[in-house]
N, C-alpha and C positions, 0 to 999 in steps of 0.2 A: 864765668858766664861768657858764652861766645856771642858774636854778633850775628844777627839774623835779618835777612832781607826777604823780599817777596818769594824769590826762588828757594831760599833756604827754608822758608816756612812750608812751602809745598813739599820739599824733600822730607822735612820733619814729619809731616802728616803721612806721607807715603811709607816712611820707615816704620810707622806704628799701625799699618793695616792689620786687621785681625784683633785689634784692641780698641776699647773705647777711650777716647782722648778728650780731656778737658784742658783747653788752653786759656789761661788767665792773663789778661793784659792789665798792667798796673804801672804806677809811678810813685816815687818816694813822696811827692807832694800831695798825694791822694790818700787822705786818712782812711776812708772805707777800704781802699785797696790794701793798705797795710794791715788792717784788721782781718781781712779775709785769709791772709797767709796761714795763720794757725788752723783755721777751719779747713783749708785745702789739705794741709798735712794730715789732719784727722780723717778727712774723706778718703785720702789715698790709703791710709792705714786700714780703714774699714773695707775697702773694695779692691785693694791691690791683688788679692788672691783670685778675684773674678776678672782680672784683665784690665783694670782701670790704669790709665797713665795720666798724670797731671804734669803740665808744663807751664811755666810762668815766663812772660815776656815783658820786660820793662820798656816803656816808651819814653823814659827820661832822656833829656838832652845829654850829649857827651860831657858837658860841664858838670853834670850831676853824678857821673859814674862813681866818684869816690863815695857819695852818700848811698848809692845803690849797693856797692860792695859792703859798706858798713852795715846796712840794714840786713842784707843776706847773711852776713856773719853773725848777727844777733839772732836772726830767725832760724838759721840752720835748716832750710827746707829739705825735705826728703825727696824732692823732685828736681828735675833739671831746670835751670833758669838761663834766660837769654836776654841780651840787650838788642832792641831794634836798631838796626844799622841806620846811621843818620841819613836823612834825605828820603825822597820818594814816599812821603807820608801818605798822600792820597791814594797812590797806587797800591801801597801796602794795605791800607784800610779796606779798599775795595776788593783786594784779593782775599781778605779774611771774610768780609760780609759787605756786599754793596749797600745794604740797608743800614750799616753801622756808621754813625757820625764821627766816631773816634772818641766818644765820651767814655769816661772811666768811672768806676771799674767796669770791666767787660770780660765775660768768659763765654767761650763757645765750645759746644760739645759735638764731637764727631763720632759716628757709630763705627762698627768694625769694618765697614766698606770704605771709610774715609769721608762719608757724606756728613755735612753739617746738619745736625738734628735739633740743636737748641742754641738760642742766642740769649744770653743773660746780660743785659746792659743796665747798669745802675746798681745800687746797693743790694746785696744778697744776704741770706741768712744760712746757717748750717743746713737747715731743712730744705731751702730752695736748691742748694747745691746737690744735696742728697737726691731730691726728686728729679733733678735734671739728668742725672746719670743712671739711677737705679734701674729704670725700665729697659735700658739699652745693654746692660751687662748680662753676659751669659749666666745662667743659674749654675751653682755648684752641683756636682753630681748628686742625684737623689733629692735635691731640694725642690725640684719642680713638681714633686708629688705631695699632695697634702697628707699630713699625718693621719693614721687610722685610729 
């Protein structure tokens, strides 16, 4: 897991223009965050072929990095993971969403133009994640026509 600061976050989003991106912020001490990891893996498996990208960013303190690595080793996420670079917390949070207090868990959905279209703060469910991304994903060829 690489370190990510405000500028790195902006570059990450720019790199995925043309795709729908769900960025999940989590920490090892946040039990609902830990539970969401499996759901995010499943979500990615369901929608990867339609252009979904999932990215996870741990906001754990550097002293917890060994626990982060252990958790990621157990979970084996099928998406890239980052550690928030220490310092600049308020600046980082405001760059993600000025309306976000920094509360966890938190996920943000960006459409194919890189615009933030959903803010999911607090505990989610597999269905709420699905609903947050589904409408922004391009339809697979032929799937936009109802069956006859």
